[in-house]
N, C-alpha and C positions, 0 to 999 in steps of 0.2 A: 637793511631794514627788512623785517618780516612782520605781517600781521597774522595772528593766530585766529582760526577759525575752530568749529567744533572738533574736528579732527586733523585738518589739513593745514600745515602752514603753507602760506602764499607769499610769493617773492612780491617785490615791489612793483616790478612790471605786471606780474599776475592780477595784484590788486588794481593796479591802474586799468587793466583790460577789463576787470569786473565792474569797475566803477563805469566805466565808458559803455559797457553793455547795458548796464541798468539805464543810463541817460539815454541810449540809442532806443530801448524799449520804451521808455517814456515818451520821447519825441515821436516815435511811430504811432503810438497810441493817440496822442495829442493829434497827430496828422490825420488819422482816420476819423477821430472825432470832429475834426475841422469840416468834413464833407457834410457832416449832418447837422453841425451847429453853424456854419457860415455859409458854403456852398448852396445848401439847398435852401435855406431862407431868402438868400438873394435871389436864386431863381423863381421862388415862389412871388417875391416882390414884383419881378421883372414881369412874369405872367399875369399879375393882377393889375399892374398898370398897363400892360397890353390889352387887356379885356375891357379896359376903361377908354381906349383909344377912340378917336373920331373915325367914322365911315371912310374908307378909303385910304386911311393913313397907314402906311407899311411898317414905321419903325417909330421909336420913342424918339421925342424930340429932345435937343440938348438941354432945353429948358426944364423938362420934366425929370430928366436924368438928374440935373442939379437941384432941382427942389426937393428930391427925393434922396439925396446925397449919393449917388450912383455914379455920378460922372468922373469922379477920381478913381473908380475901378476901371482897370483895363478892359477894353472891349472884349478881347478874347476870354478874360475871366468871366465877364458877363454872360457871353455867349454859352460857355461850358455850364455855368450855373443854371441856365435856362434850360438847357439840354436835359441837364440831370433833373430839374424839376418836372419837365414834361414826362419823362420816362421813368420816375421814382417807382412806380407801383407796377411797371411792366414785369413779366416774371423772369426775365433774363436778369434785369438791372437787380432784382432782389436777391438772385443767388449771386451775383457778383459781388454786392454788398455784404452778404452774409458769409462770403469767403474770406473776407478780411484781408485780402490780398494787395488792396490797393489803398494807399496813403495820399493820392493825390485825384482831385476830382477829374482833371484833365486825361489821366491814363484809364481811370474807370468809364468814363463817356466814351473815349477811343475803342475800348475793349467791347463796350456795348455795341458800339455801330458796328465793330468787326464781326461780332456774333450774330446781330441781326440783319445784317445786309445780305441781299440776294446773291448766291455763289454764281448763278449763271449769268453769263454774259449776254446782252440783248443780241438777238438774231438780226444778222446783216443782210440786205438784199443782194441779188445776184450781180448789180451794179457796183456795190460796195466791194464785194469779194473780187470781182474782175479788176478793180483798181488796185486792190491790195496785190493780186497774184502779180500784174504788170510791175508795180513798183518793186516787189521782190525779184523778179526776174531781171530788172536792169540793173538792181543793185549787186545780185549775183553773176551777172554778165551773161545769162542764160537766152539764146535767141528764142524768139517768139515760136518759130516754126518748130524747132526741136521741143519745146515744151507741149505744143499742140499734140505732135506725134506721140509723146510720152503720156499726154492726157488722154487720147483716144485708146491706146494701148491698155492703161489702166482701166479705164472704162469697160472696155470690152472683156479684160480679166474679171473684173467685179461681175460683169452681166453672167459671164460663163458660170461662175461660182454660184450665182443665185439661181440660175437654171438648173444646175445639178442638184441644190438643195432641194429645189421645188419636186424634181425627178425623184429623189431619194424618198422624200416625205410622201409622195403619192403612191410609190410602190409599198412603202411599211404599212398604208392604210389599207 
């Protein structure tokens, strides 16, 4: 069986593949549309309900969720929708939505969080670093005395390099 198109004959498998591609594109478009047509309005509703909460209340009660027909939506989907609505106008979110790469709100929000999170790790105190070093020494079977000697030698080498750099810079000036 073959189906004729303008100038090319397609085999049955090619025709089936073409039809599947059309369906895939329509599903993908509808999935993208779902972000704006369903996830965003759910998030906005949740934010609206949270703005009406009593002082000291930290989450929406089950009764409120039930009264607004949100109780049957899984908590994770509600949380994702809320994060989406909270950050909808953020410049990174706008660019991600414009890219049309995302068909699920979960992956869109995950990428947003990834791109907006701080890359720097928080600074550790000397005590925290010392505990980490001791744990690594024990894990690798290195004696504390040997490590202390190696640390002193490395520190001395670093100090000499710094002194030489200072001397070189002062002579150049």
